[in-house]
Every structure is written in structure tokens, then in C-alpha cells.
N, C-alpha and C positions, 0 to 999 in steps of 0.2 A: 242268588242263593249264597248264604254265608257258610263258612267252614266251621264245623263243630271243633272247638279247641281240644287239642290232644293233651289232656291233663289226666294224670294218673289219679284214681280215687284214693290212693294211699299217699299220705304225707311222708310217713316213714314206715319201712318194712324191715324188720329184723327177725329172721327165722319165722316162727309162727305168730309173732307179734305184729299187728297192723294198727297204725294210727291213721285213721281215715278222715277225709275231709268232712264226710257227713256227720261223724261223731263230733268233730271239732265245731261244726255249726251249732249243734245242740249246746255245747259248752258255752260258746259265745252268746247264744240266746239267753241262757240262764244268768250269765254274768251281767248282760245288759239289763235283764229284769231286776236283778239285785240292786244295781246302781240306780235305776230309774224309779223304783218303788220308793227309795229313801229321799228322792227329790220332791215328793208330793207332801203337801202340808197335812192332809188328813192322815196319811200313814205315820207321819212323825207325831201327830197328836195322840195316837193310840200306842205309841212306843214301838212301831214297826221299823226299827233301825238296828244297825249293828248285828249282834248275835241273833236277835229275834228274826231279822230279815234273812239271815243265813239259814236259820232253821226252816223258815217258810219255804225258801227256795228248794231246800232238800226234800221237804214234804211234797212240793209240787213236782219236782223231778221224778220222784218215785211214782206218784199218782199218774203223771202224764205218760210215762213209759209203760206202766202196767195197763192203763186204760187204752192207750193207743194200740197195744198188741191185742188185747181182748176185743177191742172194737173192730179191728181188722178181721178177726176170726168170725165174729158175730155178724158184721155188716157185709163183708165181702167174701167170706169163705163158709157161709152157713150151709152150703150144700155138702161140704166135707166135714161138718161138725163131728160126725160119728168117728171119722178117722182121727181127729184130734183127741177125742176122748179115749180112743184105744191106745194112742201114743202121746200121753200128756206132756212129754218133754218138748214136743213141737209147739205147745202153747207158749212156752217161754223162750223159744228159739228165735229171738229177735235178730240174730246174726244171719238168719235165712231171709230176712227182709219181710216187709208186710206190717205197716203201721197206719193207723187211721187217725186223722186229725180229730174227727168228731168223738171217737173213743177217748183220745187223749184229753180232750176238753172235759169230758165227763169225769175222767179219772182225776184231773187237776182240781175240778170243783169239789169232788169228794175229799181229796187230800186237804184242800184249803179249809173246808168246813171242819174237818177233824182238828186241824191246827188251831182254828179259831176257838173251838170248844175247849181244847186242852189248855189254851192260854188265856181264856176268858176275854177274848177280843171280839169286837163286832164283825161278824162275817161279811156283811155288806160293804164295810169300809175296806176290808182286806181284798174282797173280790174286785171292787172298783180300782184299787191301787194296782193290782196285778194285771187286770184285763187291759188297761191302757198301754201296758208294756208288751203284751202278747204279740202284737204285729211285728215287733223287732225280731222276736224269736221265729215268727213265721217267715220273715224275710230271709234270715240265715238258713232256715230249713229248706226253703225253695231253692236257694243257691246250692245247697247240698244235693238236692234232687237233680239239679242241672249238671253238676260235676259228676254225679253217678250215672248220668244219661238214663234216668228213669222218670216215669210219669210224664213222658214226652207228649207232644200234641198230635193233632190229626194231620193227615196229608194235606198239603197246600202248595200254592205256587207264589206266595208272597215273596218279595225280594229278600227278606230276612229269614227265610226258611232254612232249616238245617237237616242234614242226614245224620241221625243218631246211631251210634253203635248198637247192634242187635235189634234194630227196629226196621230192618229192610232197606232197600235202596232208594226209597222215595223221600223227598224233602218234607219236613213236618214243621208245624208251629213250635217254637221254643216256649211252650206254655208254662214251663217252670219259671221263666223270667217274667212272663205276664203276671203270674201269681205273686212273685217276689215284689213286683212294683205295686200291684193292686191290693193284695191281702197284707202286704208288708208296709211299704213306705207310705202309700196313700192313706191306708187305714190308720196308721200310727199318727200321721199329721192331723187327721180329723179328730181322733180321740184325744190326743194330747192337747188340742185346742179346746175341745168341749169340756174337758175336765175343769177348766178354769171358771166355768159358769155355775150358776146356782141350780142344782138338781138334787133330788132325793138320793140318799145313799143307795147304791145298787143300780142307778140309772146308766152308769157307764157300761155295766154288763148288758143291759137292754140294748144300748146303742151298738155294742160289739156284735151281739147276736144278729141284729137286723142288718148292719152294714157288711159284716163279713159274709153273712148268708147271701146277701144280694150280689156282692162282688164275686164270690166263688160260684154262685149259680150261673152268672153270665160267662165267666171264664171257663166253666166246664164245657161250653160249646166248642172251645178250641183244643180241649184236652182229649187224648185218646181214652175211650172207656176201658175199664179193667177187663182184660180178655176173658176171665172166667164168668163175668156177668154180662158184659156188653150193655145194650140199652135195656132198661128194665120196664119202661113205660113210654111207648112211642119214641120220641127223640131224646128222652131224659135218662140220666144216669143215676146210680145210687147216690153219688155225691150231691146231685141236685135235689133228690128227695130229702136227704138229710139236711141240706141247706134250707129247704122250704120249711121243714120243721123248726129249724133255728129261728127263722124269721118270725114264724107264728109265735114261738115262745118269747122272743124279744118284744113283740107287740103286746102280748098279754102282760108281761112283766112291766113294760112302760106304763100301761093303763093302770095297773095296780099301784105303782109307785107315784103316779101323779096325784093320788089322793092322800099321800103321806106327807106332803110338804116338801120343802127344799132344804138343802144343807148350805152352809156358807160357801161362797166362791173361793177358789184357790188364791 
């Protein structure tokens, strides 16, 4: 068994002000996205560089945070929806925790579409350029989950198991690190390589939906289900249900795009 590192979730704490590792991971993810988007030829061709790239990242940041919070309430707290409606301030209380990747993805898609419309840019090119950078943000986000000792894994006896604070005395899978490697580094390597091939605009999004959905679906078997939901269908969790829908959407999108021809390679 490995010892969980004794790292404070706060980088700096001055009175009521907290600069937390988790928030810093978000910032690093957006910075990486801003830099990597501009390295792609298709993004440069449509002018997605400099101030335009900065504006896009701002749109995505807002969409992601809003979507992640609303998605958490709708997907994981739907039984308490009436309580949220009676106390609406809790809907925006992100400082209380509770963010959903799938909700964040939908929010970012909506924000990207609005940005594309306002700037008369092709949404499919923007989506492809951004989505191949998303795994870097996911990597940082999962490291933030690990440092926060949240979203930990199921009880296990593997040699690298850890006892997480506030998770009881039993050793558990460090599933946040599994996800950082799978949803983050591995997925980034795959998408960054595929982007150089000839596919129709939008195909990177289809690949992301399929590959992320498959990786997350498998890794959910090592992750402790959300306590308020548990298993929702046999051995499957809400995260796996949402990932199955992602895979289905990715396959449909890929089939549609195959009929539209291919774009030039990077």
C-alpha cells in the first residue's frame, strides 16, 4: 500500500482568500488549450490565433463552468432538484463542490457554437481544434481531484492502493490517477496524432466522444460511485450511462461525417 501524499489543497491561504490547487489545475488546462489550439494549421487558417483564441478560451471557460455545475445538479442531484429551486443560490455555489464533466462538455459546446456564430467562423473547425486539446485539461483536472482527495476509487488490495482522507480506513484505487493517464495523456496522444490525417471537419469530435467514452466507461469500474446515486443499473453508474450515450453520439457523428469528404491533412 502507498501512502497518500500529505499535500494541502491550498497553495496560498490569506484570511478568507484561498488559492487552491484544483482551481490552478483549471487555469493550467485553459492555458494549455490556448497554446495548443494555435499550433494547429486549420485553426490558423480561420484566424483562430491571438485575441480570437483568447476570446474563445474565455467563452469556453464560462460555458464549461456553467455547464459542469448545471450538469452535476441535473445528472447527479436530480432527486434534490426541488431543494435547489427553492434555494437558487445553491445552483451557482461551485465552492460547495459538485461539477460534472458531461455537463461541462455540453456547456463548452454551446459556448463554442455561440463564439463561432458571433465571429462567422466554421464551428466544426473550432470544435476539432479545441477538442484535441481537451485531454490536457482533463489531465490537470484529475490531478486536482487527487490533490483534493475526492472522486477516489473503490476498495482494493492492489499494492498501489491508498487510504484517502475522509474515505474510511480501507485502501482504495487511486482512480483519479488512472483517469489522468487514460482520459488525459493517452487520449491526448491519440487525438494529437489523428489530427494530422485527412478527415472531415468535425471528425476529431467524433473520435473524442468515442474514445473518451470508452476509456471513462472502463475506468468507472475502479471509481467509487457517487454516494447519493450508487449503482443505477446493475453494476453500472451514472457516469457509465452518460459515457455510453457519448459513444453512441460519436458513432452517429462519424457515420454522418464520412459522407462529407475529407479535409487536408495537417
